[in-house]
C-alpha positions in Angstrom: -32.5 17.7 33.6 -30.4 20.3 31.7 -27.7 19.8 34.2 -27.8 15.9 33.9 -27.6 16.1 29.8 -24.6 18.5 30.2 -22.9 16.5 32.5 -23.4 13.5 30.3 -21.9 15.4 27.4 -18.9 16.7 29.3 -18.1 12.8 30.1 -18.4 11.9 26.8 -16.3 14.7 25.5 -13.5 13.8 28.2 -13.8 9.9 27.1 -13.3 10.9 23.2 -10.4 13.4 24.3 -8.8 10.5 26.2 -9.1 7.6 23.8 -8.2 10.2 21.0 -5.1 11.0 22.8 -4.0 7.2 23.5 -4.8 6.4 19.8 -2.8 9.1 18.4 -0.2 8.2 21.1 -0.1 5.0 20.3 -0.1 5.4 16.5 3.1 7.8 16.7 4.9 4.9 18.7 3.8 2.0 16.5 5.2 3.7 13.7 8.4 4.8 15.0 9.4 1.8 17.1 7.0 -0.9 15.9 4.3 -2.9 17.9 6.6 -5.4 19.9 9.1 -2.3 21.0 6.2 -0.4 22.1 5.3 -0.4 25.9 2.1 0.6 27.4 3.7 3.1 29.8 5.5 4.6 26.7 1.7 5.2 25.4 0.5 6.5 28.7 3.3 9.0 28.9 3.1 10.1 25.4 -0.7 10.5 25.9 -0.2 12.1 29.4 -2.8 10.1 30.9 -2.2 7.4 33.9 -2.4 3.6 33.2 -5.3 3.2 35.0 -7.0 5.6 32.6 -5.4 3.4 29.6 -7.2 0.1 31.0 -10.7 2.1 31.3 -10.7 2.4 27.6 -8.5 -0.4 26.2 -8.1 -4.1 27.4 -4.4 -4.4 26.6 -1.8 -3.2 23.5 -3.3 -5.3 20.9 -6.7 -3.8 21.6 -5.5 -0.3 20.8 -3.3 -1.4 17.9 -6.6 -2.7 16.6 -8.0 0.9 16.9 -5.2 2.2 15.4 -5.3 -0.2 12.3 -9.3 0.4 11.9 -8.5 4.1 11.8 -5.8 3.5 9.1 -8.2 1.2 6.9 -11.1 3.8 7.4 -8.7 6.5 5.8 -7.6 4.0 3.0 -11.6 3.5 2.2 -12.0 7.2 2.0 -9.2 7.7 -0.2 -10.4 4.8 -2.4 -13.8 6.2 -2.3 -12.7 9.6 -3.5 -10.5 8.2 -6.4 -13.4 6.1 -7.7 -15.8 9.1 -7.4 -13.3 11.4 -9.5 -13.9 9.2 -12.4 -17.0 9.3 -14.8 -16.8 5.9 -16.0 -17.1 3.4 -13.3 -14.5 0.8 -14.6 -12.1 3.7 -15.1 -13.1 4.3 -11.1 -12.3 0.8 -10.4 -8.9 1.1 -11.5 -8.1 4.8 -10.1 -9.5 3.2 -6.6 -7.2 0.4 -6.8 -4.3 2.7 -8.0 -5.0 4.8 -5.0 -4.7 1.8 -2.5 -1.6 0.3 -4.0 0.1 4.1 -4.1 -0.7 4.6 -0.4 1.8 1.5 0.1 4.3 4.1 -0.5 3.3 6.3 2.6 5.5 5.2 5.5 3.0 5.7 8.0 0.5 3.4 6.2 3.2 0.9 5.3 4.4 0.6 8.6 0.9 0.1 10.5 -1.1 -1.8 7.9 1.8 -3.7 6.1 4.3 -4.5 8.3 3.3 -4.4 12.1 -0.5 -5.5 11.5 0.2 -9.1 10.4 2.2 -9.9 13.6 0.1 -7.5 15.9 -3.2 -8.9 15.0 -3.0 -11.8 12.9 -4.7 -12.5 9.2 -8.2 -13.2 10.7 -8.4 -10.2 12.6 -7.0 -8.2 9.6 -9.6 -9.5 7.3 -12.3 -8.7 9.9 -11.6 -5.0 10.1 -10.4 -5.0 6.2 -14.1 -6.4 5.5 -15.6 -2.5 4.9 -12.9 -2.0 2.1 -13.9 -5.4 0.4 -17.3 -4.4 0.6 -16.6 -0.9 -1.1 -14.8 -2.9 -3.9 -17.7 -5.0 -4.3 -20.2 -1.9 -4.6 -17.6 -0.4 -7.2 -18.1 -3.9 -9.4 -22.1 -3.7 -8.6 -21.8 -0.1 -10.0 -19.6 -1.2 -13.2 -22.4 -3.9 -13.9 -25.2 -1.3 -13.9 -23.7 1.2 -15.8 -22.9 -1.7 -18.6 -18.9 -1.7 -18.2 -18.8 -5.4 -17.4 -21.5 -8.0 -18.0 -23.7 -9.2 -15.0 -22.1 -11.9 -13.2 -21.7 -13.1 -9.2 -19.6 -10.4 -7.6 -18.2 -12.5 -4.7 -15.3 -14.1 -6.8 -14.0 -11.2 -9.0 -14.2 -9.2 -5.6 -12.2 -11.6 -3.5 -9.8 -12.3 -6.6 -9.3 -8.4 -7.2 -9.1 -7.6 -3.5 -6.8 -10.3 -2.5 -4.5 -9.5 -5.3 -4.4 -5.7 -4.5 -3.9 -6.8 -0.9 -0.7 -9.0 -1.7 0.5 -6.3 -4.2 0.6 -4.0 -1.4 2.4 -6.0 0.6 5.0 -6.9 -2.0 5.6 -3.1 -2.8 6.1 -2.5 1.0 9.1 -5.3 1.0 10.3 -4.0 -2.4 13.8 -2.6 -2.6 12.6 -0.1 -5.5 8.8 0.5 -4.2 7.9 2.9 -7.0 9.0 0.6 -9.6 6.8 -2.1 -7.8 3.7 0.1 -8.1 4.2 0.8 -11.6 4.7 -3.1 -12.3 1.3 -3.9 -10.3 -0.4 -1.3 -12.0 0.5 -2.5 -15.5 -0.6 -6.0 -14.4 -4.0 -4.6 -12.8 -4.7 -2.8 -16.3 -4.4 -6.3 -17.9 -6.5 -8.0 -15.5 -9.3 -5.2 -15.4 -9.1 -5.3 -19.5 -9.6 -8.6 -19.3 -12.6 -8.8 -17.0 -14.4 -6.3 -18.8 -13.7 -7.6 -22.2 -13.2 -4.0 -23.6 -10.1 -2.2 -24.3 -11.6 1.5 -25.4 -9.1 4.0 -26.0 -9.2 6.5 -23.4 -10.1 4.2 -20.6 -7.7 4.2 -17.8 -7.4 0.4 -17.8 -6.4 0.4 -21.4 -3.0 -0.6 -22.5 -1.0 2.3 -22.7 -0.3 3.0 -26.7 
């Protein structure tokens, strides 16, 4: 029994090591060369695995790109969650989380994978499915803001879709902008106005308040 358990654990560890190496190699190549220019042979060579090993874990190049994209989304969600929790006021946390998401657009790796390559590699429908966790996280942030009295009680699906959709579109604009830092600041200025309008308050010291 102990031998069988040890063997299963060893196999699981080998599987994790192989898939991890493939995903890491694919991510590097997608960032450097783009989705279209990256071949399966290049991914296997970078990961030091056979083509057969690749097909044991992934069906095709789109499949492994999906895994790379999902991992990036998970990292972004963690960044947003950390920014939200760093603020005592939940509405300030909403601004901080949105800001963290927009500023992530300045990171070359994030920009290349999530904003430049993903639309062509996966399509918008698949992207939205993978992004569902991030969107749900924004909805939870709004729910916390309602519970704390930062905003009035209301159905949360409409503001969640409007805010999340606006942030995603802004991130795409930032990725394409000639002056990306200026694009981020412009988007944040509008975000302050939007959040101030949604909350119906403009309390001094709040992150979403118009700067004096």
